[in-house]
A tleap script that builds the chain and sets N, CA, C and O, in Angstrom:
source leaprc.protein.ff14SB
mol = sequence {
  NMET LYS LYS THR LEU GLU TRP MET LYS ALA
  PHE TRP LYS ASP GLU GLU GLY LEU GLY THR
  LEU GLU ILE LEU LEU ILE VAL ALA VAL LEU
  VAL ALA ILE ALA ILE ILE PHE ARG LYS TRP
  ILE VAL SER TRP PHE GLN LYS LEU ILE GLY
  ASP ALA ASN THR ASP LEU LYS ASP ASN SER
  THR VAL THR PRO CYS VAL PRO GLY PRO THR
  THR SER CYS ALA CPRO
}
set mol.1.N position { 2.452 18.729 56.249 }
set mol.1.CA position { 2.067 17.422 55.781 }
set mol.1.C position { 0.644 17.463 55.200 }
set mol.1.O position { 0.362 16.887 54.149 }
set mol.2.N position { -0.230 18.159 55.919 }
set mol.2.CA position { -1.623 18.253 55.474 }
set mol.2.C position { -1.721 19.011 54.148 }
set mol.2.O position { -2.523 18.663 53.280 }
set mol.3.N position { -0.905 20.035 54.007 }
set mol.3.CA position { -0.903 20.832 52.787 }
set mol.3.C position { -0.413 19.981 51.598 }
set mol.3.O position { -0.951 20.083 50.496 }
set mol.4.N position { 0.584 19.163 51.826 }
set mol.4.CA position { 1.113 18.279 50.776 }
set mol.4.C position { 0.067 17.260 50.365 }
set mol.4.O position { -0.097 16.982 49.177 }
set mol.5.N position { -0.635 16.707 51.327 }
set mol.5.CA position { -1.685 15.722 51.034 }
set mol.5.C position { -2.812 16.358 50.230 }
set mol.5.O position { -3.327 15.740 49.299 }
set mol.6.N position { -3.195 17.563 50.570 }
set mol.6.CA position { -4.230 18.275 49.816 }
set mol.6.C position { -3.759 18.574 48.391 }
set mol.6.O position { -4.524 18.449 47.435 }
set mol.7.N position { -2.489 18.972 48.261 }
set mol.7.CA position { -1.939 19.247 46.938 }
set mol.7.C position { -1.923 17.982 46.082 }
set mol.7.O position { -2.233 18.033 44.892 }
set mol.8.N position { -1.562 16.849 46.682 }
set mol.8.CA position { -1.525 15.582 45.945 }
set mol.8.C position { -2.930 15.167 45.493 }
set mol.8.O position { -3.103 14.678 44.377 }
set mol.9.N position { -3.923 15.358 46.351 }
set mol.9.CA position { -5.302 15.033 45.971 }
set mol.9.C position { -5.774 15.929 44.825 }
set mol.9.O position { -6.411 15.457 43.882 }
set mol.10.N position { -5.458 17.218 44.911 }
set mol.10.CA position { -5.852 18.142 43.848 }
set mol.10.C position { -5.138 17.797 42.547 }
set mol.10.O position { -5.732 17.862 41.471 }
set mol.11.N position { -3.869 17.431 42.648 }
set mol.11.CA position { -3.109 17.052 41.466 }
set mol.11.C position { -3.684 15.791 40.833 }
set mol.11.O position { -3.741 15.688 39.608 }
set mol.12.N position { -4.110 14.833 41.647 }
set mol.12.CA position { -4.666 13.571 41.146 }
set mol.12.C position { -5.995 13.807 40.434 }
set mol.12.O position { -6.288 13.139 39.442 }
set mol.13.N position { -6.800 14.743 40.921 }
set mol.13.CA position { -8.107 15.009 40.332 }
set mol.13.C position { -8.037 15.974 39.150 }
set mol.13.O position { -8.993 16.081 38.383 }
set mol.14.N position { -6.934 16.664 38.999 }
set mol.14.CA position { -6.766 17.629 37.916 }
set mol.14.C position { -6.726 16.893 36.578 }
set mol.14.O position { -5.936 15.966 36.400 }
set mol.15.N position { -7.581 17.308 35.634 }
set mol.15.CA position { -7.657 16.653 34.332 }
set mol.15.C position { -6.829 17.370 33.276 }
set mol.15.O position { -6.788 16.927 32.128 }
set mol.16.N position { -6.191 18.429 33.624 }
set mol.16.CA position { -5.347 19.136 32.680 }
set mol.16.C position { -4.118 18.282 32.365 }
set mol.16.O position { -3.486 17.731 33.267 }
set mol.17.N position { -3.794 18.180 31.099 }
set mol.17.CA position { -2.668 17.342 30.707 }
set mol.17.C position { -3.060 15.911 30.448 }
set mol.17.O position { -2.196 15.060 30.236 }
set mol.18.N position { -4.349 15.626 30.462 }
set mol.18.CA position { -4.801 14.270 30.232 }
set mol.18.C position { -4.465 13.815 28.817 }
set mol.18.O position { -4.217 12.629 28.599 }
set mol.19.N position { -4.453 14.719 27.864 }
set mol.19.CA position { -4.096 14.370 26.492 }
set mol.19.C position { -2.670 13.844 26.407 }
set mol.19.O position { -2.395 12.908 25.656 }
set mol.20.N position { -1.779 14.432 27.164 }
set mol.20.CA position { -0.391 13.976 27.186 }
set mol.20.C position { -0.309 12.561 27.721 }
set mol.20.O position { 0.429 11.737 27.182 }
set mol.21.N position { -1.049 12.272 28.761 }
set mol.21.CA position { -1.054 10.929 29.323 }
set mol.21.C position { -1.575 9.922 28.311 }
set mol.21.O position { -1.016 8.834 28.169 }
set mol.22.N position { -2.627 10.272 27.618 }
set mol.22.CA position { -3.177 9.361 26.618 }
set mol.22.C position { -2.170 9.096 25.503 }
set mol.22.O position { -2.023 7.958 25.056 }
set mol.23.N position { -1.484 10.133 25.057 }
set mol.23.CA position { -0.473 9.958 24.011 }
set mol.23.C position { 0.662 9.074 24.509 }
set mol.23.O position { 1.141 8.211 23.773 }
set mol.24.N position { 1.094 9.278 25.737 }
set mol.24.CA position { 2.156 8.439 26.297 }
set mol.24.C position { 1.725 6.980 26.394 }
set mol.24.O position { 2.529 6.083 26.142 }
set mol.25.N position { 0.479 6.733 26.753 }
set mol.25.CA position { -0.014 5.359 26.823 }
set mol.25.C position { -0.068 4.724 25.433 }
set mol.25.O position { 0.275 3.552 25.277 }
set mol.26.N position { -0.489 5.478 24.438 }
set mol.26.CA position { -0.525 4.962 23.068 }
set mol.26.C position { 0.883 4.636 22.586 }
set mol.26.O position { 1.104 3.589 21.978 }
set mol.27.N position { 1.835 5.524 22.853 }
set mol.27.CA position { 3.223 5.277 22.458 }
set mol.27.C position { 3.764 4.048 23.174 }
set mol.27.O position { 4.467 3.238 22.570 }
set mol.28.N position { 3.443 3.903 24.451 }
set mol.28.CA position { 3.913 2.734 25.208 }
set mol.28.C position { 3.355 1.443 24.623 }
set mol.28.O position { 4.073 0.447 24.534 }
set mol.29.N position { 2.092 1.445 24.225 }
set mol.29.CA position { 1.493 0.252 23.620 }
set mol.29.C position { 2.151 -0.042 22.275 }
set mol.29.O position { 2.438 -1.200 21.973 }
set mol.30.N position { 2.393 0.978 21.470 }
set mol.30.CA position { 3.055 0.767 20.179 }
set mol.30.C position { 4.475 0.225 20.346 }
set mol.30.O position { 4.904 -0.647 19.590 }
set mol.31.N position { 5.190 0.736 21.321 }
set mol.31.CA position { 6.542 0.234 21.582 }
set mol.31.C position { 6.484 -1.208 22.050 }
set mol.31.O position { 7.310 -2.023 21.637 }
set mol.32.N position { 5.531 -1.539 22.898 }
set mol.32.CA position { 5.392 -2.913 23.367 }
set mol.32.C position { 5.074 -3.852 22.205 }
set mol.32.O position { 5.631 -4.947 22.125 }
set mol.33.N position { 4.193 -3.437 21.311 }
set mol.33.CA position { 3.867 -4.265 20.141 }
set mol.33.C position { 5.089 -4.427 19.257 }
set mol.33.O position { 5.352 -5.521 18.756 }
set mol.34.N position { 5.841 -3.349 19.058 }
set mol.34.CA position { 7.052 -3.429 18.236 }
set mol.34.C position { 8.075 -4.378 18.856 }
set mol.34.O position { 8.744 -5.119 18.136 }
set mol.35.N position { 8.203 -4.365 20.171 }
set mol.35.CA position { 9.145 -5.265 20.838 }
set mol.35.C position { 8.676 -6.705 20.722 }
set mol.35.O position { 9.484 -7.600 20.477 }
set mol.36.N position { 7.386 -6.940 20.894 }
set mol.36.CA position { 6.860 -8.305 20.838 }
set mol.36.C position { 7.016 -8.900 19.443 }
set mol.36.O position { 7.395 -10.062 19.299 }
set mol.37.N position { 6.726 -8.103 18.416 }
set mol.37.CA position { 6.750 -8.608 17.040 }
set mol.37.C position { 8.001 -8.170 16.273 }
set mol.37.O position { 7.978 -8.133 15.043 }
set mol.38.N position { 9.079 -7.840 16.966 }
set mol.38.CA position { 10.258 -7.292 16.289 }
set mol.38.C position { 10.873 -8.259 15.286 }
set mol.38.O position { 11.308 -7.834 14.215 }
set mol.39.N position { 10.920 -9.549 15.608 }
set mol.39.CA position { 11.512 -10.511 14.666 }
set mol.39.C position { 10.674 -10.593 13.394 }
set mol.39.O position { 11.218 -10.643 12.291 }
set mol.40.N position { 9.366 -10.608 13.546 }
set mol.40.CA position { 8.483 -10.671 12.381 }
set mol.40.C position { 8.609 -9.395 11.553 }
set mol.40.O position { 8.653 -9.453 10.324 }
set mol.41.N position { 8.667 -8.238 12.223 }
set mol.41.CA position { 8.771 -6.958 11.521 }
set mol.41.C position { 10.095 -6.873 10.767 }
set mol.41.O position { 10.125 -6.434 9.617 }
set mol.42.N position { 11.195 -7.292 11.408 }
set mol.42.CA position { 12.506 -7.235 10.761 }
set mol.42.C position { 12.553 -8.169 9.559 }
set mol.42.O position { 13.063 -7.785 8.507 }
set mol.43.N position { 12.032 -9.387 9.692 }
set mol.43.CA position { 12.051 -10.322 8.562 }
set mol.43.C position { 11.167 -9.823 7.428 }
set mol.43.O position { 11.526 -9.972 6.260 }
set mol.44.N position { 10.023 -9.236 7.747 }
set mol.44.CA position { 9.149 -8.680 6.716 }
set mol.44.C position { 9.841 -7.546 5.975 }
set mol.44.O position { 9.769 -7.468 4.748 }
set mol.45.N position { 10.514 -6.664 6.718 }
set mol.45.CA position { 11.205 -5.530 6.106 }
set mol.45.C position { 12.355 -6.005 5.227 }
set mol.45.O position { 12.551 -5.486 4.128 }
set mol.46.N position { 13.117 -6.992 5.704 }
set mol.46.CA position { 14.223 -7.521 4.910 }
set mol.46.C position { 13.707 -8.189 3.636 }
set mol.46.O position { 14.327 -8.058 2.581 }
set mol.47.N position { 12.592 -8.897 3.718 }
set mol.47.CA position { 12.004 -9.521 2.534 }
set mol.47.C position { 11.537 -8.449 1.555 }
set mol.47.O position { 11.719 -8.586 0.346 }
set mol.48.N position { 10.943 -7.394 2.074 }
set mol.48.CA position { 10.470 -6.296 1.239 }
set mol.48.C position { 11.628 -5.639 0.496 }
set mol.48.O position { 11.544 -5.407 -0.710 }
set mol.49.N position { 12.704 -5.340 1.212 }
set mol.49.CA position { 13.875 -4.726 0.591 }
set mol.49.C position { 14.539 -5.696 -0.382 }
set mol.49.O position { 14.979 -5.295 -1.460 }
set mol.50.N position { 14.612 -6.974 -0.002 }
set mol.50.CA position { 15.206 -7.970 -0.889 }
set mol.50.C position { 14.421 -8.121 -2.175 }
set mol.50.O position { 15.013 -8.224 -3.250 }
set mol.51.N position { 13.094 -8.136 -2.088 }
set mol.51.CA position { 12.253 -8.218 -3.285 }
set mol.51.C position { 12.446 -6.992 -4.171 }
set mol.51.O position { 12.482 -7.108 -5.396 }
set mol.52.N position { 12.568 -5.830 -3.562 }
set mol.52.CA position { 12.774 -4.600 -4.342 }
set mol.52.C position { 14.125 -4.652 -5.056 }
set mol.52.O position { 14.228 -4.258 -6.217 }
set mol.53.N position { 15.157 -5.136 -4.369 }
set mol.53.CA position { 16.474 -5.236 -5.001 }
set mol.53.C position { 16.447 -6.233 -6.152 }
set mol.53.O position { 17.037 -5.986 -7.203 }
set mol.54.N position { 15.761 -7.366 -5.957 }
set mol.54.CA position { 15.659 -8.368 -7.018 }
set mol.54.C position { 14.927 -7.797 -8.219 }
set mol.54.O position { 15.348 -8.007 -9.356 }
set mol.55.N position { 13.845 -7.084 -7.984 }
set mol.55.CA position { 13.096 -6.472 -9.086 }
set mol.55.C position { 13.950 -5.446 -9.829 }
set mol.55.O position { 13.903 -5.364 -11.056 }
set mol.56.N position { 14.722 -4.671 -9.085 }
set mol.56.CA position { 15.582 -3.678 -9.728 }
set mol.56.C position { 16.663 -4.349 -10.579 }
set mol.56.O position { 16.969 -3.893 -11.681 }
set mol.57.N position { 17.237 -5.433 -10.058 }
set mol.57.CA position { 18.271 -6.140 -10.818 }
set mol.57.C position { 17.685 -6.789 -12.062 }
set mol.57.O position { 18.306 -6.764 -13.124 }
set mol.58.N position { 16.484 -7.376 -11.941 }
set mol.58.CA position { 15.836 -8.027 -13.079 }
set mol.58.C position { 15.430 -7.015 -14.146 }
set mol.58.O position { 15.533 -7.299 -15.340 }
set mol.59.N position { 14.980 -5.862 -13.734 }
set mol.59.CA position { 14.506 -4.846 -14.688 }
set mol.59.C position { 15.632 -4.002 -15.269 }
set mol.59.O position { 15.395 -3.205 -16.176 }
set mol.60.N position { 16.832 -4.159 -14.772 }
set mol.60.CA position { 17.920 -3.329 -15.280 }
set mol.60.C position { 18.366 -3.775 -16.674 }
set mol.60.O position { 19.012 -3.008 -17.387 }
set mol.61.N position { 18.025 -5.017 -17.074 }
set mol.61.CA position { 18.414 -5.498 -18.401 }
set mol.61.C position { 17.382 -5.139 -19.459 }
set mol.61.O position { 17.657 -5.275 -20.652 }
set mol.62.N position { 16.213 -4.690 -19.057 }
set mol.62.CA position { 15.163 -4.323 -19.994 }
set mol.62.C position { 15.451 -2.932 -20.521 }
set mol.62.O position { 15.713 -2.011 -19.747 }
set mol.63.N position { 15.406 -2.779 -21.812 }
set mol.63.CA position { 15.636 -1.457 -22.386 }
set mol.63.C position { 14.435 -0.574 -22.140 }
set mol.63.O position { 13.300 -1.024 -22.294 }
set mol.64.N position { 14.651 0.645 -21.770 }
set mol.64.CA position { 13.530 1.530 -21.482 }
set mol.64.C position { 12.806 1.892 -22.788 }
set mol.64.O position { 13.416 1.998 -23.852 }
set mol.65.N position { 11.528 2.072 -22.670 }
set mol.65.CA position { 10.708 2.441 -23.823 }
set mol.65.C position { 10.488 3.943 -23.797 }
set mol.65.O position { 9.960 4.499 -22.833 }
set mol.66.N position { 10.901 4.576 -24.868 }
set mol.66.CA position { 10.698 6.018 -24.993 }
set mol.66.C position { 9.754 6.227 -26.171 }
set mol.66.O position { 10.147 6.036 -27.322 }
set mol.67.N position { 8.510 6.617 -25.891 }
set mol.67.CA position { 7.565 6.787 -26.988 }
set mol.67.C position { 7.963 7.966 -27.874 }
set mol.67.O position { 8.406 9.011 -27.396 }
set mol.68.N position { 7.794 7.768 -29.144 }
set mol.68.CA position { 8.108 8.811 -30.098 }
set mol.68.C position { 6.983 8.924 -31.110 }
set mol.68.O position { 5.942 8.285 -30.950 }
set mol.69.N position { 7.170 9.710 -32.130 }
set mol.69.CA position { 6.108 9.898 -33.113 }
set mol.69.C position { 5.811 8.612 -33.902 }
set mol.69.O position { 4.687 8.419 -34.367 }
set mol.70.N position { 6.797 7.748 -34.051 }
set mol.70.CA position { 6.572 6.516 -34.833 }
set mol.70.C position { 6.614 5.275 -33.975 }
set mol.70.O position { 6.380 4.183 -34.494 }
set mol.71.N position { 6.903 5.383 -32.674 }
set mol.71.CA position { 6.975 4.210 -31.803 }
set mol.71.C position { 5.915 4.284 -30.712 }
set mol.71.O position { 5.421 5.356 -30.361 }
set mol.72.N position { 5.580 3.099 -30.186 }
set mol.72.CA position { 4.589 3.011 -29.119 }
set mol.72.C position { 5.162 2.148 -28.004 }
set mol.72.O position { 5.941 1.235 -28.274 }
set mol.73.N position { 4.798 2.416 -26.781 }
set mol.73.CA position { 5.256 1.634 -25.625 }
set mol.73.C position { 4.202 0.635 -25.171 }
set mol.73.O position { 4.357 0.017 -24.118 }
set mol.74.N position { 3.149 0.466 -25.933 }
set mol.74.CA position { 2.088 -0.462 -25.544 }
set mol.74.C position { 2.625 -1.885 -25.592 }
set mol.74.O position { 3.372 -2.225 -26.509 }
set mol.75.N position { 2.266 -2.718 -24.633 }
set mol.75.CA position { 2.768 -4.099 -24.628 }
set mol.75.C position { 2.183 -4.942 -25.724 }
set mol.75.O position { 2.516 -6.122 -25.839 }
savepdb mol mol.pdb
quit
């Protein structure tokens, strides 16, 4: 029992692997933020994708400009 208690104290004071703990805490905070703001993040992402699709559909009717020796693409 005494040996186990000494091992636990040494393990608690050991700073090796502290970087792993810090990374795990950062990941836990990021996951918590993602869970808290998930509705906002999902709606923002859907709006972003929807805007991109709308822009692609609107620009699909525009003829592409290919510059040549006698033509210019300047607006």
